[in-house]
NUVOMAR-525630 format. One record per atom (N, C-alpha, C, O, CB): residue number from 0; atom name; x negated, y negated, z. Coordinates in steps of 0.05 Angstrom, whole numbers, plus 5000, padded with zeros to 4 digits. Atoms other than C-alpha are relative to their C-alpha. Glycine has a CB too. Layout:
# NUVOMAR-525630
atom i=NUM at=CA px=X py=Y pz=Z $
...
This chain:
# NUVOMAR-525630
atom i=0 at=N px=4985 py=5029 pz=5000 $
atom i=0 at=CA px=5001 py=4998 pz=5001 $
atom i=0 at=C px=4981 py=4976 pz=4999 $
atom i=0 at=O px=4985 py=4956 pz=4986 $
atom i=0 at=CB px=5019 py=4996 pz=5026 $
atom i=1 at=N px=5018 py=5027 pz=4998 $
atom i=1 at=CA px=4943 py=4950 pz=5017 $
atom i=1 at=C px=4992 py=4992 pz=4970 $
atom i=1 at=O px=4993 py=4970 pz=4960 $
atom i=1 at=CB px=4972 py=5005 pz=5019 $
atom i=2 at=N px=5014 py=5005 pz=5029 $
atom i=2 at=CA px=4913 py=4958 pz=4949 $
atom i=2 at=C px=5024 py=4986 pz=4978 $
atom i=2 at=O px=5018 py=4969 pz=4962 $
atom i=2 at=CB px=4987 py=5033 pz=4986 $
atom i=3 at=N px=4978 py=5011 pz=5013 $
atom i=3 at=CA px=4983 py=4944 pz=4916 $
atom i=3 at=C px=5005 py=4970 pz=5012 $
atom i=3 at=O px=5014 py=4954 pz=4995 $
atom i=3 at=CB px=5023 py=5019 pz=5004 $
atom i=4 at=N px=4997 py=5022 pz=4982 $
atom i=4 at=CA px=4988 py=4885 pz=4966 $
atom i=4 at=C px=4977 py=4980 pz=4988 $
atom i=4 at=O px=4982 py=4958 pz=4979 $
atom i=4 at=CB px=4995 py=5010 pz=5033 $
atom i=5 at=N px=5025 py=5012 pz=5009 $
atom i=5 at=CA px=4919 py=4862 pz=4945 $
atom i=5 at=C px=5004 py=4994 pz=4964 $
atom i=5 at=O px=4997 py=4972 pz=4956 $
atom i=5 at=CB px=4972 py=5023 pz=5010 $
atom i=6 at=N px=4986 py=5004 pz=5029 $
atom i=6 at=CA px=4943 py=4864 pz=4868 $
atom i=6 at=C px=5014 py=4983 pz=5001 $
atom i=6 at=O px=5008 py=4964 pz=4986 $
atom i=6 at=CB px=5014 py=5019 pz=4989 $
atom i=7 at=N px=4981 py=5018 pz=5001 $
atom i=7 at=CA px=5000 py=4826 pz=4883 $
atom i=7 at=C px=4986 py=4973 pz=5009 $
atom i=7 at=O px=4991 py=4955 pz=4993 $
atom i=7 at=CB px=5024 py=5009 pz=5017 $
atom i=8 at=N px=5014 py=5024 pz=4983 $
atom i=8 at=CA px=4960 py=4769 pz=4924 $
atom i=8 at=C px=4986 py=4989 pz=4976 $
atom i=8 at=O px=4987 py=4965 pz=4972 $
atom i=8 at=CB px=4978 py=5009 pz=5027 $
atom i=9 at=N px=5016 py=5014 pz=5020 $
atom i=9 at=CA px=4915 py=4763 pz=4863 $
atom i=9 at=C px=5022 py=4995 pz=4973 $
atom i=9 at=O px=5020 py=4973 pz=4961 $
atom i=9 at=CB px=4972 py=5019 pz=4992 $
atom i=10 at=N px=4979 py=5007 pz=5020 $
atom i=10 at=CA px=4975 py=4766 pz=4807 $
atom i=10 at=C px=5015 py=4973 pz=5007 $
atom i=10 at=O px=5011 py=4951 pz=4995 $
atom i=10 at=CB px=5023 py=5025 pz=4999 $
atom i=11 at=N px=4983 py=5021 pz=4993 $
atom i=11 at=CA px=5022 py=4723 pz=4841 $
atom i=11 at=C px=4997 py=4969 pz=4997 $
atom i=11 at=O px=5017 py=4955 pz=4993 $
atom i=11 at=CB px=5003 py=5003 pz=5022 $
atom i=12 at=N px=5004 py=5027 pz=5007 $
atom i=12 at=CA px=4987 py=4654 pz=4833 $
atom i=12 at=C px=4993 py=4996 pz=4975 $
atom i=12 at=O px=4989 py=4973 pz=4965 $
atom i=12 at=CB px=4983 py=4987 pz=5015 $
atom i=13 at=N px=5001 py=5003 pz=5032 $
atom i=13 at=CA px=4977 py=4667 pz=4763 $
atom i=13 at=C px=5018 py=4989 pz=4989 $
atom i=13 at=O px=5012 py=4974 pz=4971 $
atom i=13 at=CB px=4998 py=5020 pz=4986 $
atom i=14 at=N px=4974 py=5015 pz=5005 $
atom i=14 at=CA px=5048 py=4645 pz=4754 $
atom i=14 at=C px=4997 py=4972 pz=4991 $
atom i=14 at=O px=5012 py=4962 pz=4975 $
atom i=14 at=CB px=5016 py=4998 pz=5024 $
atom i=15 at=N px=5002 py=5026 pz=4998 $
atom i=15 at=CA px=5020 py=4578 pz=4758 $
atom i=15 at=C px=4990 py=4991 pz=4974 $
atom i=15 at=O px=4992 py=4967 pz=4967 $
atom i=15 at=CB px=4984 py=4991 pz=5023 $
atom i=16 at=N px=5010 py=5005 pz=5025 $
atom i=16 at=CA px=4987 py=4583 pz=4691 $
atom i=16 at=C px=5021 py=4990 pz=4981 $
atom i=16 at=O px=5016 py=4968 pz=4970 $
atom i=16 at=CB px=4987 py=5024 pz=4991 $
atom i=17 at=N px=4982 py=5016 pz=5019 $
atom i=17 at=CA px=5052 py=4573 pz=4646 $
atom i=17 at=C px=5010 py=4975 pz=5004 $
atom i=17 at=O px=5016 py=4959 pz=4987 $
atom i=17 at=CB px=5022 py=5012 pz=4996 $
atom i=18 at=N px=4993 py=5029 pz=4993 $
atom i=18 at=CA px=5069 py=4515 pz=4683 $
atom i=18 at=C px=4976 py=4978 pz=4995 $
atom i=18 at=O px=4981 py=4955 pz=4991 $
atom i=18 at=CB px=5007 py=5000 pz=5031 $
atom i=19 at=N px=5025 py=5017 pz=5008 $
atom i=19 at=CA px=4996 py=4485 pz=4669 $
atom i=19 at=C px=5004 py=4998 pz=4969 $
atom i=19 at=O px=4999 py=4977 pz=4956 $
atom i=19 at=CB px=4969 py=5015 pz=5008 $
atom i=20 at=N px=5004 py=4997 pz=5031 $
atom i=20 at=CA px=5004 py=4508 pz=4598 $
atom i=20 at=C px=5030 py=4978 pz=4986 $
atom i=20 at=O px=5027 py=4960 pz=4969 $
atom i=20 at=CB px=5003 py=5041 pz=4991 $
atom i=21 at=N px=4979 py=5018 pz=5005 $
atom i=21 at=CA px=5074 py=4474 pz=4588 $
atom i=21 at=C px=4998 py=4974 pz=5004 $
atom i=21 at=O px=5009 py=4959 pz=4987 $
atom i=21 at=CB px=5018 py=5005 pz=5012 $
atom i=22 at=N px=5004 py=5028 pz=4995 $
atom i=22 at=CA px=5054 py=4408 pz=4620 $
atom i=22 at=C px=4977 py=4992 pz=4977 $
atom i=22 at=O px=4979 py=4969 pz=4966 $
atom i=22 at=CB px=4989 py=4994 pz=5032 $
atom i=23 at=N px=5025 py=5005 pz=5019 $
atom i=23 at=CA px=4990 py=4408 pz=4571 $
atom i=23 at=C px=5015 py=5000 pz=4968 $
atom i=23 at=O px=5010 py=4983 pz=4951 $
atom i=23 at=CB px=4973 py=5028 pz=5004 $
atom i=24 at=N px=4988 py=5003 pz=5025 $
atom i=24 at=CA px=5036 py=4427 pz=4511 $
atom i=24 at=C px=5019 py=4975 pz=4997 $
atom i=24 at=O px=5018 py=4962 pz=4976 $
atom i=24 at=CB px=5015 py=5024 pz=4994 $
atom i=25 at=N px=4980 py=5022 pz=4998 $
atom i=25 at=CA px=5088 py=4374 pz=4527 $
atom i=25 at=C px=4987 py=4970 pz=5008 $
atom i=25 at=O px=4998 py=4948 pz=5008 $
atom i=25 at=CB px=5021 py=5009 pz=5023 $
atom i=26 at=N px=5019 py=5024 pz=4993 $
atom i=26 at=CA px=5032 py=4326 pz=4548 $
atom i=26 at=C px=5016 py=4981 pz=5014 $
atom i=26 at=O px=5015 py=4957 pz=5008 $
atom i=26 at=CB px=4987 py=4987 pz=4974 $
atom i=27 at=N px=4984 py=5014 pz=4979 $
atom i=27 at=CA px=5081 py=4305 pz=4606 $
atom i=27 at=C px=5003 py=5015 pz=5024 $
atom i=27 at=O px=5008 py=5039 pz=5022 $
atom i=27 at=CB px=5026 py=4994 pz=4990 $
atom i=28 at=N px=4994 py=4987 pz=4980 $
atom i=28 at=CA px=5089 py=4323 pz=4673 $
atom i=28 at=C px=5025 py=4986 pz=5020 $
atom i=28 at=O px=5027 py=4986 pz=5044 $
atom i=28 at=CB px=4973 py=5003 pz=5012 $
atom i=29 at=N px=4983 py=5018 pz=4984 $
atom i=29 at=CA px=5152 py=4275 pz=4685 $
atom i=29 at=C px=5019 py=5013 pz=5014 $
atom i=29 at=O px=5029 py=5002 pz=5033 $
atom i=29 at=CB px=5013 py=4981 pz=4985 $
atom i=30 at=N px=4982 py=4977 pz=4987 $
atom i=30 at=CA px=5197 py=4336 pz=4705 $
atom i=30 at=C px=4993 py=5004 pz=5024 $
atom i=30 at=O px=5011 py=5011 pz=5039 $
atom i=30 at=CB px=5000 py=5026 pz=4988 $
atom i=31 at=N px=5009 py=4984 pz=4981 $
atom i=31 at=CA px=5159 py=4353 pz=4757 $
atom i=31 at=C px=4994 py=4981 pz=5029 $
atom i=31 at=O px=4974 py=4966 pz=5027 $
atom i=31 at=CB px=4973 py=5016 pz=4988 $
atom i=32 at=N px=5004 py=5021 pz=4979 $
atom i=32 at=CA px=5161 py=4312 pz=4827 $
atom i=32 at=C px=4969 py=4999 pz=5011 $
atom i=32 at=O px=4958 py=5019 pz=5017 $
atom i=32 at=CB px=5020 py=5008 pz=5026 $
atom i=33 at=N px=5025 py=5003 pz=4991 $
atom i=33 at=CA px=5093 py=4286 pz=4847 $
atom i=33 at=C px=4998 py=5007 pz=5031 $
atom i=33 at=O px=4978 py=5016 pz=5042 $
atom i=33 at=CB px=4991 py=4972 pz=4993 $
atom i=34 at=N px=4999 py=5000 pz=4969 $
atom i=34 at=CA px=5118 py=4288 pz=4920 $
atom i=34 at=C px=5000 py=5035 pz=5011 $
atom i=34 at=O px=4989 py=5045 pz=5031 $
atom i=34 at=CB px=5032 py=4981 pz=5012 $
atom i=35 at=N px=4999 py=4973 pz=5000 $
atom i=35 at=CA px=5134 py=4361 pz=4914 $
atom i=35 at=C px=4971 py=5015 pz=4998 $
atom i=35 at=O px=4962 py=5032 pz=5013 $
atom i=35 at=CB px=5018 py=5007 pz=4977 $
atom i=36 at=N px=5028 py=4990 pz=5012 $
atom i=36 at=CA px=5064 py=4376 pz=4879 $
atom i=36 at=C px=4985 py=4996 pz=5030 $
atom i=36 at=O px=4975 py=5014 pz=5044 $
atom i=36 at=CB px=4985 py=4980 pz=4969 $
atom i=37 at=N px=5024 py=5004 pz=4979 $
atom i=37 at=CA px=5025 py=4342 pz=4935 $
atom i=37 at=C px=5012 py=5006 pz=5027 $
atom i=37 at=O px=4997 py=5007 pz=5047 $
atom i=37 at=CB px=4987 py=4970 pz=5000 $
atom i=38 at=N px=4995 py=4986 pz=4976 $
atom i=38 at=CA px=5066 py=4367 pz=4988 $
atom i=38 at=C px=4994 py=5027 pz=5006 $
atom i=38 at=O px=4986 py=5035 pz=5028 $
atom i=38 at=CB px=5023 py=4999 pz=5003 $
atom i=39 at=N px=5009 py=4974 pz=4999 $
atom i=39 at=CA px=5054 py=4437 pz=4971 $
atom i=39 at=C px=4975 py=5003 pz=5000 $
atom i=39 at=O px=4965 py=5020 pz=5015 $
atom i=39 at=CB px=5009 py=5014 pz=4982 $
atom i=40 at=N px=5031 py=5002 pz=4997 $
atom i=40 at=CA px=4983 py=4424 pz=4959 $
atom i=40 at=C px=4986 py=4999 pz=5029 $
atom i=40 at=O px=4969 py=5013 pz=5039 $
atom i=40 at=CB px=4990 py=4975 pz=4986 $
atom i=41 at=N px=5010 py=5004 pz=4975 $
atom i=41 at=CA px=4975 py=4394 pz=5023 $
atom i=41 at=C px=5008 py=5021 pz=5021 $
atom i=41 at=O px=4992 py=5024 pz=5039 $
atom i=41 at=CB px=5008 py=4974 pz=5009 $
atom i=42 at=N px=4995 py=4974 pz=4987 $
atom i=42 at=CA px=5008 py=4455 pz=5057 $
atom i=42 at=C px=4981 py=5018 pz=4997 $
atom i=42 at=O px=4969 py=5028 pz=5016 $
atom i=42 at=CB px=5023 py=5011 pz=4994 $
atom i=43 at=N px=5021 py=4978 pz=5007 $
atom i=43 at=CA px=4963 py=4500 pz=5020 $
atom i=43 at=C px=4976 py=4998 pz=5016 $
atom i=43 at=O px=4967 py=5015 pz=5031 $
atom i=43 at=CB px=4992 py=4999 pz=4970 $
atom i=44 at=N px=5024 py=5010 pz=4991 $
atom i=44 at=CA px=4903 py=4461 pz=5038 $
atom i=44 at=C px=5001 py=5000 pz=5032 $
atom i=44 at=O px=4980 py=5003 pz=5043 $
atom i=44 at=CB px=4995 py=4973 pz=4988 $
atom i=45 at=N px=5001 py=4997 pz=4970 $
atom i=45 at=CA px=4926 py=4462 pz=5114 $
atom i=45 at=C px=5001 py=5025 pz=5007 $
atom i=45 at=O px=4991 py=5029 pz=5029 $
atom i=45 at=CB px=5020 py=4986 pz=5013 $
atom i=46 at=N px=5002 py=4972 pz=4998 $
atom i=46 at=CA px=4935 py=4536 pz=5112 $
atom i=46 at=C px=4972 py=5015 pz=4994 $
atom i=46 at=O px=4962 py=5037 pz=5001 $
atom i=46 at=CB px=5021 py=5010 pz=4982 $
atom i=47 at=N px=5025 py=4979 pz=5016 $
atom i=47 at=CA px=4873 py=4549 pz=5073 $
atom i=47 at=C px=4973 py=5005 pz=5023 $
atom i=47 at=O px=4958 py=5024 pz=5021 $
atom i=47 at=CB px=4984 py=4980 pz=4964 $
atom i=48 at=N px=5024 py=4986 pz=4983 $
atom i=48 at=CA px=4820 py=4551 pz=5131 $
atom i=48 at=C px=5006 py=5020 pz=5020 $
atom i=48 at=O px=4988 py=5034 pz=5030 $
atom i=48 at=CB px=4987 py=4980 pz=5016 $
atom i=49 at=N px=4997 py=4973 pz=4987 $
atom i=49 at=CA px=4857 py=4601 pz=5170 $
atom i=49 at=C px=5002 py=5025 pz=4980 $
atom i=49 at=O px=4994 py=5047 pz=4988 $
atom i=49 at=CB px=5024 py=4999 pz=5017 $
atom i=50 at=N px=4998 py=4977 pz=5022 $
atom i=50 at=CA px=4871 py=4645 pz=5106 $
atom i=50 at=C px=4974 py=5006 pz=4990 $
atom i=50 at=O px=4969 py=5028 pz=4982 $
atom i=50 at=CB px=5019 py=4991 pz=4975 $
atom i=51 at=N px=5031 py=4988 pz=5004 $
atom i=51 at=CA px=4795 py=4643 pz=5092 $
atom i=51 at=C px=4989 py=5009 pz=5019 $
atom i=51 at=O px=4973 py=5027 pz=5014 $
atom i=51 at=CB px=4979 py=4983 pz=4991 $
atom i=52 at=N px=5008 py=4986 pz=4980 $
atom i=52 at=CA px=4780 py=4661 pz=5156 $
atom i=52 at=C px=5016 py=5030 pz=5012 $
atom i=52 at=O px=5010 py=5043 pz=5033 $
atom i=52 at=CB px=4999 py=4980 pz=5017 $
atom i=53 at=N px=4985 py=4977 pz=4991 $
atom i=53 at=CA px=4827 py=4718 pz=5163 $
atom i=53 at=C px=4989 py=5027 pz=4992 $
atom i=53 at=O px=4980 py=5032 pz=4970 $
atom i=53 at=CB px=5028 py=4997 pz=4991 $
atom i=54 at=N px=5011 py=4973 pz=5005 $
atom i=54 at=CA px=4807 py=4787 pz=5168 $
atom i=54 at=C px=5015 py=5017 pz=4981 $
atom i=54 at=O px=5005 py=5036 pz=4969 $
atom i=54 at=CB px=4997 py=5014 pz=5025 $
atom i=55 at=N px=4986 py=4985 pz=5017 $
atom i=55 at=CA px=4863 py=4812 pz=5130 $
atom i=55 at=C px=4993 py=4995 pz=4962 $
atom i=55 at=O px=4996 py=4974 pz=4950 $
atom i=55 at=CB px=5030 py=4992 pz=5009 $
atom i=56 at=N px=5010 py=5004 pz=5029 $
atom i=56 at=CA px=4839 py=4821 pz=5054 $
atom i=56 at=C px=5018 py=4988 pz=4982 $
atom i=56 at=O px=5010 py=4971 pz=4966 $
atom i=56 at=CB px=4992 py=5026 pz=4987 $
atom i=57 at=N px=4974 py=5007 pz=5012 $
atom i=57 at=CA px=4906 py=4808 pz=5025 $
atom i=57 at=C px=5004 py=4972 pz=5007 $
atom i=57 at=O px=5004 py=4957 pz=4987 $
atom i=57 at=CB px=5024 py=5018 pz=5010 $
atom i=58 at=N px=4990 py=5023 pz=4994 $
atom i=58 at=CA px=4922 py=4748 pz=5056 $
atom i=58 at=C px=4972 py=4973 pz=4994 $
atom i=58 at=O px=4975 py=4950 pz=4984 $
atom i=58 at=CB px=5011 py=5005 pz=5033 $
atom i=59 at=N px=5025 py=5010 pz=5010 $
atom i=59 at=CA px=4848 py=4722 pz=5048 $
atom i=59 at=C px=4996 py=4996 pz=4966 $
atom i=59 at=O px=4989 py=4974 pz=4956 $
atom i=59 at=CB px=4979 py=5019 pz=5012 $
atom i=60 at=N px=5004 py=5000 pz=5028 $
atom i=60 at=CA px=4845 py=4736 pz=4973 $
atom i=60 at=C px=5021 py=4981 pz=4989 $
atom i=60 at=O px=5014 py=4964 pz=4973 $
atom i=60 at=CB px=5002 py=5029 pz=4989 $
atom i=61 at=N px=4981 py=5018 pz=5006 $
atom i=61 at=CA px=4915 py=4703 pz=4964 $
atom i=61 at=C px=4994 py=4971 pz=5000 $
atom i=61 at=O px=4993 py=4955 pz=4982 $
atom i=61 at=CB px=5020 py=5006 pz=5014 $
atom i=62 at=N px=5008 py=5026 pz=5000 $
atom i=62 at=CA px=4895 py=4643 pz=4994 $
atom i=62 at=C px=4980 py=4984 pz=4986 $
atom i=62 at=O px=4982 py=4959 pz=4986 $
atom i=62 at=CB px=4996 py=4996 pz=5018 $
atom i=63 at=N px=5017 py=5008 pz=5009 $
atom i=63 at=CA px=4834 py=4635 pz=4957 $
atom i=63 at=C px=5007 py=4996 pz=4968 $
atom i=63 at=O px=4998 py=4977 pz=4954 $
atom i=63 at=CB px=4979 py=5016 pz=5008 $
atom i=64 at=N px=4992 py=5003 pz=5030 $
atom i=64 at=CA px=4866 py=4648 pz=4886 $
atom i=64 at=C px=5017 py=4983 pz=4997 $
atom i=64 at=O px=5019 py=4970 pz=4976 $
atom i=64 at=CB px=5009 py=5022 pz=4987 $
atom i=65 at=N px=4982 py=5023 pz=5003 $
atom i=65 at=CA px=4922 py=4606 pz=4905 $
atom i=65 at=C px=4992 py=4969 pz=4999 $
atom i=65 at=O px=5001 py=4952 pz=4984 $
atom i=65 at=CB px=5017 py=5003 pz=5020 $
atom i=66 at=N px=5011 py=5027 pz=4996 $
atom i=66 at=CA px=4886 py=4546 pz=4926 $
atom i=66 at=C px=4985 py=4993 pz=4978 $
atom i=66 at=O px=4986 py=4970 pz=4970 $
atom i=66 at=CB px=4985 py=4998 pz=5024 $
atom i=67 at=N px=4998 py=5016 pz=5024 $
atom i=67 at=CA px=4854 py=4543 pz=4866 $
atom i=67 at=C px=5016 py=5000 pz=4973 $
atom i=67 at=O px=5012 py=4983 pz=4956 $
atom i=67 at=CB px=4980 py=5003 pz=4993 $
atom i=68 at=N px=4979 py=5002 pz=5031 $
atom i=68 at=CA px=4907 py=4557 pz=4807 $
atom i=68 at=C px=5020 py=4976 pz=5015 $
atom i=68 at=O px=5028 py=4958 pz=5000 $
atom i=68 at=CB px=5023 py=5039 pz=4988 $
atom i=69 at=N px=4978 py=5022 pz=4993 $
atom i=69 at=CA px=4956 py=4509 pz=4856 $
atom i=69 at=C px=4979 py=4971 pz=4998 $
atom i=69 at=O px=4989 py=4949 pz=4993 $
atom i=69 at=CB px=5016 py=5007 pz=5036 $
atom i=70 at=N px=5019 py=5030 pz=5006 $
atom i=70 at=CA px=4893 py=4454 pz=4852 $
atom i=70 at=C px=5004 py=5000 pz=4972 $
atom i=70 at=O px=5016 py=4980 pz=4964 $
atom i=70 at=CB px=4964 py=4999 pz=5008 $
atom i=71 at=N px=4994 py=5006 pz=5029 $
atom i=71 at=CA px=4899 py=4461 pz=4781 $
atom i=71 at=C px=5024 py=4990 pz=4991 $
atom i=71 at=O px=5024 py=4972 pz=4974 $
atom i=71 at=CB px=4998 py=5021 pz=4988 $
atom i=72 at=N px=4974 py=5012 pz=5010 $
atom i=72 at=CA px=4972 py=4451 pz=4773 $
atom i=72 at=C px=4999 py=4971 pz=5015 $
atom i=72 at=O px=5008 py=4951 pz=5003 $
atom i=72 at=CB px=5028 py=5019 pz=5009 $
atom i=73 at=N px=4995 py=5036 pz=4988 $
atom i=73 at=CA px=4966 py=4385 pz=4823 $
atom i=73 at=C px=4980 py=4986 pz=4982 $
atom i=73 at=O px=4988 py=4965 pz=4973 $
atom i=73 at=CB px=4990 py=4992 pz=5042 $
atom i=74 at=N px=5010 py=5019 pz=5016 $
atom i=74 at=CA px=4906 py=4361 pz=4779 $
atom i=74 at=C px=5013 py=4998 pz=4969 $
atom i=74 at=O px=5006 py=4979 pz=4954 $
atom i=74 at=CB px=4970 py=5005 pz=4999 $
atom i=75 at=N px=4991 py=4999 pz=5026 $
atom i=75 at=CA px=4945 py=4376 pz=4713 $
atom i=75 at=C px=5021 py=4983 pz=5004 $
atom i=75 at=O px=5023 py=4965 pz=4987 $
atom i=75 at=CB px=5006 py=5027 pz=4989 $
atom i=76 at=N px=4976 py=5015 pz=4997 $
atom i=76 at=CA px=5009 py=4346 pz=4740 $
atom i=76 at=C px=4994 py=4966 pz=5005 $
atom i=76 at=O px=5010 py=4950 pz=4997 $
atom i=76 at=CB px=5016 py=5015 pz=5026 $
atom i=77 at=N px=5006 py=5028 pz=4991 $
atom i=77 at=CA px=4972 py=4276 pz=4767 $
atom i=77 at=C px=4989 py=4994 pz=4972 $
atom i=77 at=O px=4999 py=4974 pz=4961 $
atom i=77 at=CB px=4978 py=4996 pz=5028 $
atom i=78 at=N px=5009 py=5004 pz=5031 $
atom i=78 at=CA px=4935 py=4280 pz=4695 $
atom i=78 at=C px=5023 py=4988 pz=4977 $
atom i=78 at=O px=5022 py=4969 pz=4961 $
atom i=78 at=CB px=4990 py=5033 pz=4989 $
atom i=79 at=N px=4979 py=5008 pz=5019 $
atom i=79 at=CA px=4999 py=4278 pz=4659 $
atom i=79 at=C px=5027 py=4989 pz=5008 $
atom i=79 at=O px=5048 py=4994 pz=4997 $
atom i=79 at=CB px=5006 py=5021 pz=4984 $
atom i=80 at=N px=4983 py=5014 pz=4989 $
atom i=80 at=CA px=5040 py=4236 pz=4702 $
atom i=80 at=C px=5009 py=4977 pz=4984 $
atom i=80 at=O px=4992 py=4960 pz=4978 $
atom i=80 at=CB px=4991 py=4992 pz=5023 $
atom i=81 at=N px=4998 py=5027 pz=5015 $
atom i=81 at=CA px=5075 py=4183 pz=4663 $
atom i=81 at=C px=4991 py=4999 pz=4969 $
atom i=81 at=O px=4996 py=4980 pz=4954 $
atom i=81 at=CB px=4981 py=4978 pz=5015 $
atom i=82 at=N px=5005 py=5003 pz=5026 $
atom i=82 at=CA px=5047 py=4203 pz=4597 $
atom i=82 at=C px=5021 py=5000 pz=4981 $
atom i=82 at=O px=5022 py=4986 pz=4961 $
atom i=82 at=CB px=4985 py=5017 pz=4993 $
atom i=83 at=N px=4981 py=4994 pz=5021 $
atom i=83 at=CA px=5106 py=4228 pz=4569 $
atom i=83 at=C px=5023 py=4974 pz=4995 $
atom i=83 at=O px=5044 py=4976 pz=4981 $
atom i=83 at=CB px=5015 py=5029 pz=5010 $
atom i=84 at=N px=4980 py=5027 pz=5010 $
atom i=84 at=CA px=5141 py=4152 pz=4567 $
atom i=84 at=C px=4985 py=4985 pz=4983 $
atom i=84 at=O px=4990 py=4961 pz=4982 $
atom i=84 at=CB px=5011 py=4979 pz=5026 $
atom i=85 at=N px=5013 py=5020 pz=5020 $
atom i=85 at=CA px=5092 py=4126 pz=4514 $
atom i=85 at=C px=5011 py=5010 pz=4975 $
atom i=85 at=O px=5014 py=5033 pz=4970 $
atom i=85 at=CB px=4965 py=4999 pz=5001 $
atom i=86 at=N px=4991 py=4996 pz=5024 $
atom i=86 at=CA px=5118 py=4118 pz=4449 $
atom i=86 at=C px=4980 py=4997 pz=4975 $
atom i=86 at=O px=4989 py=5000 pz=4952 $
atom i=86 at=CB px=5020 py=4984 pz=4998 $
């Protein structure tokens, strides 16, 4: 069961990639709330130190992969915020 959980911990954050791709293709992140992105990212950031120190390999792996990929989401949202309004 732990191997299945470890695979899930790695795969789950990869669902952020389609969101990043969609933003880049549309060249806009206007439909995504900046408060939501920064709120979720801040919560992940505050949970990360405990997750990184956890003896549980599933939780530790999830925190590392999720922090990297959701940081990419946050950076992409910030980079494309307001760009869809240009004519």
